[in-house]
N, C-alpha and C positions, 0 to 999 in steps of 0.2 A: 402273337399273344396282344393282344388289344390292353394297354395298360389300363385304358378307361372302364374294362366291364370286369366284375369280380366275377372267380370262377362260380360256376354253379353246383350247388353242394351234391355230394351223391346221395344216391335214395339208398335209405336205409335197406339191410338186407333183411330179410323176416326171418326168424329162427325155425325151425319146425319140430314139433315134436316124434316122437317115436309111435309107430301105427299103437294103437290099442294102449295110451300110455294110463290110461285109468286104473289098468289091471296090470302094471309092474311091481305095485308092492305084495304080489303075492311071487315073485319071483327071489329065488334063494338066494341071490346076491344082494339086492336090496333090501332083504329080510334081515340079513347078518350084516351089513352095513350099518343099518337103524340099532339094532343090538350092539355092536362098536361103539357108539355113537352111546347109549343109554346104559349100559352096564357099566362101565368104571365110575362113572357118576354115581348112581344107585349104589351101590360099594363103597364110592368116597361117603356118601350122604350118612350111610349106615353105621359105616367107621368113625366119622364124627362125632357119634350119637351113641357108639356101645363099644365095650374093650375087648370083644372077641373076634375084630381083625386087626390084630397088630400084623399081621404077615401082607397086608394090602400096602404096605409104604415099598422102597427101593424099587420103582419101575414095574411093580406088578400089572398099576392102570394102563401103562405105555405097552406093555406085552400082550395086554388083550386088546388093545388098540391094532396092535401092529398086527394079531394074529387075524384077527376080524378083517383088515384090508388086504393081507394076502389072501385069506378065503373068498374076498370078493374077486378079486383080479383073476385069483385058477375060475369060479365061477362064473365071469361075466360070460366068455364064448360058450361055456356048455350048454346044451339046447335046454333050456327047462320047458317043461311038457306045459306046465300054466301056462306058459306066454305062448303053445304054438295050440291049445285050446279053439274050438268056433268060437267066434266074439256071440254072444245074445246080441237081437239086435237092439236092445236099451242100451248098450254100449256105443252101437255103431254111430 
């Protein structure tokens, strides 16, 4: 190796999206992941402003997140019909 020359930088690999990624939000696994993010925070917001959700403490939020995560992992390999439908010309 010639010490007077600096090594050339490697070309960055370009990430590729899954086909028809615009329709991915319709998949059960993606909806369940969104629910796992939103539901615990929404329940906490309600609990902070009311006295009706005393049961929310003690790891209930983490249990909801864990259940949604397990659901996502189980649903991910399952063939989801929404993703198998023909793609309209507007999304191609």
